[in-house]
Residue, then its C-alpha position, 0 to 999 in steps of 0.5 A: m694623883k689626877t688626870d684627864v683620862l685614865i686607861i685601864g689595861g695595857g694590851v693592844i687596845g689600851a695601848s691603841v687608845a693611849h696613842q690615839l688620845a696622846r695627840y691632843n692636850l690631854d693628861i693620860i695615864l694608863v694602868e696596868k696590873a702586870s709588870d709590863v704591857c702586852m701581858g695578856t690576850s695581846k701577847a699570845n695570838s696568831a699574830m695576824i692582820h686579818s683582812g676581813f674576808n672571812i668576818d661578818g661585816d654587819t657586826l661591829k667587829g666586822q666593821l672595825v676590822l675593815a676600817a683598821n685595814k685602811v690605816i694600819k699600814q701607815l700607822c706601822q710605818d710611822l711607828k717603825v713596826d714591821l708589818v708584812k701586808p699583803l702576804g695573803s692567805i689560803t683556805v684549804g679544803f679536802e672535801e666537796a663540803d669544804l669547797e661549798k664553805m669556801k664559796k660562801t666565804m668568798a661571797n662574804g669577802i666580796k661583800n666586805g670589799i675584799q678584791g682579788m679572791k680566787l677559788l683554786n683547783q687542786i693543780e693551782l693549790h699545790e703550785m702555790e703551796p707545794h708542801l701541802n698534803p697531796d690530798a688537799k683538793y680545794g683552795l680559797f686564796e685571798p691577797e690581803t692578810g698580813i702578819i705582824n709582831p704583836f709585842e713590838y706593835t703593842v710596845a710601840l703604841a705605848e711608847n709613842a704615847v709615852i713620848n707624847g706625855a702619857k704616863v704608863l703605870l705598871d704593877t698597878e691594879v685597879l681595885d675599885i671605881i670612885i663614883e659621885n653623883k652618877t659620875v666617875t671621879g677616880v679609881k682606887t688602886n693598890k698604889g693609891d687613888i687616881a682622880t680622873k674625868i674619864i675611865i676607859n676600860a681596856a681590861g681584856l679578860y677582866a673588863d667584865k669585873i671592872a665594868a661591874m664596879v660601875e653598874d650591873i652589866d649584861f655581858e660576861i667575859k668568858p675565857r676561850k683557850g687556844q694552844y699553839f706550836l711554834y716551829d724552828k726557823k728551819w721550817r720557814d720555807i715550807l709555806t708561802y702564805t698564811i694557811y687556814s684549815a676549812p672553817t667550822k661552826v665555832s672557828k675561822g679554821m686553824i692556821v699555820v702561819p709564817t711569823i715576822d721572825g722567820n718561825i712557823l706558828a700553828g694552831s690553835n684550838a678553841e676551848a671555853v674555860e672558866d679560869k681566866t689564869d689557866l695558861r697550861t697546855t695539854a698533851q691531849a689538846l696539842d695532840q688533837i691540834y697536830t693530828s687534825a690540822i697541822s700534820h693534815l695540812f703539812p705532813e712534813l711538820p713534826r710533832m716534836g723535835d723542831v717544835i721550839t715551844t708550845f703555848t696558850g693564849l686566852r681570848a677575851s670573848s664576851t657572851n654576845e660574841d661581838f665587841i662591846i664598845e660603849s659608854a656606861k648606861t647609868v654613869t657618866g665618864f665611863i667607857n667600855a672596850a670589852g669582849i675584844q677577841s679576834p680580830g682585835l689585834t687588827s681592829a685596834p686602831a679603828i677601836a681607839a678612833m671609836i673610843e675617841g668619839l665616845v670620849r668626846a661625847e661624854n662632855r667632861d671639859l677636856d682639851f682636844s686641841p692638837k699638841a703643837n709638838y706631837e710626834k707621830g713616831r718613835q726611834a726604832p730600836v736597834q736590831l743588829s740582825d737587820l743591819s748590813y756588815e758595814e753598818r754593824t761594824a760602825l755601830i760596834e765601833e761606836n758602842p762595843d756592847y753591840g759586838e757582845i752576842i748574848c743570845r746565840c739562837e737569835s743573835i741578840s747583842k748586849g747593847e740591844i738588851m740594854d737598850a730595851i731596859h732603858r726604852p720609854i717603857p723599860a723592860t725590867n724582867m726576863d720575859a719583858i726582855k724576851r718580848r722586846v728583843r727575842a733573847g731567850m725565844g730561840r731554840c734553846q729557850g734562854g738556856f744559854c743566854g738566861p743567866k747573862v740576861l739576868g746579870i745585865l738586868s741586875k747591874e742596869l736596874g741596880i738590883s741583886p740578882l735575887e731580885v730579878t723576876q721572870k715576869g714581875s711580882a714574886s716570880f724570882v729567878l734565883t732563890s739564894k746564892n750558892k754560898e748561902l745554900s751551901l752554908e745553910e745545908g752544912d748547918r742543917n746537917y751539922e757538917k763543916i764545909r768548904v765554900 
């Protein structure tokens, strides 16, 4: 197999690069070692589109987040991705020292070109957010922060690339880089070699490992662990804006933010860890987040009860704390997109544009003429809950599968699940279905719909229920059939049983 451009990593950066380059007459392959796109940092973050008011505009990440804000709204419209922007944010302070930090942040935001920022006194603050802790005294409002569904966004970018001819190879891990005469010529994967003219390293937490296959590197990716609470939709009306706690030396502040789907997301801490697979939540960290931020900002929010789930994300922070977007120093045809932590989700379109420039500069005899039949969008997936009664009725009459509700918590139909299985990038496991259509993301966390989703996957993929996985690889949901298990137990105990 061969291609012009090979992208390593199916997160939001890899998907954005594929989307950016797919408009040209280039052969593109994106390889992802997991069973789906959006399986790493891109799936576990604050789901915010940062305006850039609280970031250093002199850094590369600062410049890119400001550039991306100029194009992301149109991009989401083209891809039919839900984006609430502007929404706005309020940084909340309780002490005089917090107010001084806010003044500096506001000056920084003005320097970065953010208009409409305003310092709030205690009365103004509580008029805008009446459920805040009554002891909150100061606020900094900025109007441009947005919210997005990171799964939908990443999948949409990758789907558009596929629609325009790119290939996405899942369960495909890069094992080594092939180099001849100081020029990359291909990669070795667990599924065979792929020849290529250009390699783009968007491997997230493992970008340093991939880069080190090519040359000696001067950076390392250090995972930074953040733990989150996700609240039931009944709490959606407790806030209007994204809420930041006062910033610290190591963080822009913890957040309490409304999600696109009507939940409340709250967190996260920032804990340096060594293990790039450590996605555990801990009672100690969650208690600290709840006490220091969530209940401090919104005393009505409970520690448990209406918390649907807690989860962990790992940020791919580099040792220099800035994005690393550059060509290899000693080898031709290799480009790094490493250290993409917050605000990487926001910055992705600008990162992709920058990488296009680097690819062009490699002079690898690539055809950058625009595709004559390029499609800038995609067909939006059916979302039954967004339709009017009349639209739903007509859809169900045409296809009764949309009238069979599988996930009661989120009102997801069989038709929506089947659509997800047959999209340009198919959902082939339980978690992939959850990310595409939210079946299993509700209050019961799949307790009711899980077996039904498994059955649909088994039938549509033509596999045994025993082969259906939670998240690919060997994460099988079932171990054996009840009949077989009963027979095994009966044989082991030398008993006659009825099944």
